[in-house]
N, C-alpha and C positions, 0 to 999 in steps of 0.2 A: 312683042310689046315690052317696053322697059318696065321694070318693077316700079311700083308707086313709091316716090320718095317720102320718107318719114318727115312729118312736120315737127320741127323743133318747138317745144313748148317753153315759154318763159320760166325762169327759175322762180320758185315759190318759197316763202319762208318755211323753215323746218318747224313742223308741228310737234309740240311736246304735250304729252298727257301727264298730268301730275306735276311733279317737281323736275326741273331741269338740273339733274344732279351734276352733269358734266359742267355746265356753266357755273353752277354754284361752287363746285370744287375748284374751278379755275380762278374765280374771284377770291375765294378764301386763300388759296395758295399764293395768289398775287399779293394779298394783304400781309401774309406771313413773310414772304420773301422780301417785301419792302422794308420791314423793320429789321429783318435778319441781315441784310446787306450792310447795315450800319450797327452791327451788334455791339461794337465797342461803346457806341454812344447810348444805345437803348438798354444795354445790360450792365456795362461797367459803371456808367455814370450814376444810376440808381444805387448801386452797391456803395459807392463813395459817399453819397448823400446820406444813406441810412447809417453807415458807420460814423460819419461826423455827428449826426444827431445823437447816436448812442454814446459816443464818447463825451460829448458836451454835457448831456443831461445826466449820465451816470456819474461822471467825474464831479459835476457841480453839486448834485444831490447827495452822492455817496453810495457806494455799492451796497452798504449794509442797510440802507433805508428800505422800509417796506410800505406797501399800500394794501391795507386790509389783509395782511398776512402773506402778500405776494411780493418778492424782491422787486425793487424798482425797475431793474433791467428787464425782468420778465413781464412787468406790467406795461412798459411802454413799447416793447418790441412788437406786439401785435398791431399797435397803432402805426408804428413806422412801416411795417409790411403793408398794411392796408393803404397807407398814403401812396406807396409806390404802385399798388394795383390801381387805385383811383386815377392817379396822374397819367400813368402810361396807357391805360385803356382809353382815357379821353384823348390823349395826344395821337394815338394811332388812327382812329377814325376821323378826327377833326382835320389833322394835317393831310391825310390821304384825299379826302373830298375837297378841301379848300384848295390844295395845290392843283387838283384837276380843274376846278373852276377857274382859277387864276390863269392857268396855262391854256385854257380853251379846250381841254381834253375831256370834259364831262360827258360828251357824246360817246366816249369809249365805254362808259358804264350803261348809258341809256339805249344805245342802238343794238347790242346783242340781245338774243332771245331770253332775257331774264325778266321775270315778273317783279313788281315792287317788293313783294314779300321775299323773293330770293335775294334781291339787292340788300334789303335790310339784314337778312340772315348772314350774307357774306361779310358785310362790314362789322356786324356785331360779333361774329365768331372770330374774325381777325383781331378785333380789340380784345376780346376775351382771352385769346391765346397769349397775346403780348402781356396783358395785365397779370395773368396767373403766372406766366413764366418769370416775369420780372419779380413778382412777389415771392416765388419759390427761391429764386437766386438770392434775394434780399434776406430771406429767412435763414438760408445757409450761412450768409455772411455775418449776421448778427448773433447767431446761436452761441458761438464760443463766449460772447460777452453777456448774454442774457440767460442761457440755460433754461429756456422755457419748456414747459411740458405740453402734453396733448391730452386735455381732459375730455373733449367731445369733438371727435374728428368730423362728424357730420356738420357741425356748426362752422368749422373752418372751411370746409368745401362749399357749403351752402352760401355763406356770406361772401366768400372770395369770388365765387362765380356770379352771384347776384350783383355785387358791387362792380365787377368788370363789365357785365352786360349793361348795367345802368349808365356807367360813364361812357362806354362805347357808343350807346345809343344817344346819350346827351351830346357827345362830341360830334356825331353825325348830324344831329339836329342843329347844333351851333354852326357847323360848317356850311350847311345848306342855307341857313339864315344870313351868314356873314357875307360881306361883299369884299372884304380885304382882311389882311392878317391882323390889323389893329382890332378888329371886332372880336376875333378869337382871343386875343390877348386881354380884351376887356372882360370877356366871360371868364377867363382863367383867373384874372387878378381880382375881380370884384364879386365873383360867385363861387367858383370852385375852391380857390385858396382859403377864403374866410370860412366857408362852411367846413372845410377839412380841418383847419386849426382850431376852430371853435366847436368841436364835436367830441371833446374828451380824449383826444389823442395822447395828451401828456398829463391828464388830471382826471379826478373823479368829478363828473358833472354835479352830482348830488351835494358836493361840498361848496358849490358856488352860491353866493348870495343872490337873493331875488332882486330884480326880475330875470337875472341872467340864467338862473337854473331853469325856470319855466320856459324861457326862450329856446334854450338848448334842447328841450324835449320836443320842439317842433322842427328841429334840424334832422332831416332824414340820414345825414351822414353819421350822426350820433348813434343811431340804431345799427348801422352797418358796422361801425367800429366796436360798439358794445357787444354785439352778437359775435363778431370775429374774435374779440378778446375772451368771450365766454368759452369759445372752443379751445383756447389754450390754458386758461386759468380756472375755468369752471365757475367764475364769478362775473357778475355784470351789474352795473348800476342803472340799468334800464329794463324795460319789459321785453323779455325775449319773445313772447307771443306777438307783441306789436311789431318787433323787428322782422320776424319771419313773414308776417302778412304784408307789411309795408314794402319789404323788398320785392316780393312777388308782384304786388300791385304796381310798383314803379316800373318794373321791367315790362309788364303788360302795357301800361300807359305810354311809356316812351316808345316802345315798339310800334304801337298804333300811330303815334305821332309821326315818326319817321316814315312809316308806311304811307300815311296820308300825303306827306311832302312828295314822295316819289310818285304816287298816283296822280296828284294834281300838277306835278312839275313845278312846284313852288321854287322860284328863283333858280330853276335848273333849265327850263326850256325858254327859248326866246322866240 
C-alpha cells in the first residue's frame, strides 16, 4: 500500500510575540538609507545654510557683541543647530510617507507584519537619526565661528532627541493627512517655519514687547530652543521645568496621534 500523501497546508502569516524586531529594524534601516543615498543634499545643504546664517548675523551684529554675557555667535549657534534638527526630522518622515502615498506604494508599509506601534517607531527613529546627525554636523561646521561651550550635556541630548522625535512624528502626521505635496508645503510654510523663527532663535524672547512676549511663551518651539541653548550656555530665558515636561508630553501626544492614524487607516486605506 502506498504511503499516505502529506496534505499541503496553506501558508499562514508569521506570528510574532511581542515586538517584530526584524521588521522594525528593516523599516528603520530603510528610512536611514533613504536619506543617506542623497547625503550631499541632506548633510551638505544644512551646513551651507547654517554657515550663511552665522556669517550674516555675526558680521551684521559684530563678533564682540554679547547677549547676557554670552558672545553673540555662541548665543545664536544653538538656535541654528536646533533649526536644522527640526527641519530635517520633519522632512525625513513627511517626504517618505507622502512619496509612498503619491506613488501608490503605501501598501509596502501596511502589508508587512508590522503593528501600528512598530510603524510609528520606525518612522520616528529614522527621523530622529537624520535630525540628530544633521544637527551634529551643523554644530561641527559652526563651532570655529561660535566657539560655544557645553554647560549641561544632558540638556543638549534631551532637547535634541525630543525635538527630533516631535518633528518626525509631526511630519508623519502631516504626510498622512496630506493628499499632495502642496499640503506639506503649506504646513512647512505656515506652521513650522513661523514657529521656528518666532521662537527666540536669534533673540531673547523676554526682550520682546507685549503681547509678542506672552504669545512666544505659548510657542512650544521656544522651549525646545531655550532648553537646547541652556545646554550650551547655561542660561535660558524660559522655564526649564516647563520645557522638560512639555517636550515629553508632546512626544507622547504626537506618538499617540500617529499611532491612531495607522490603527484606523486614516487616509491610508481605500
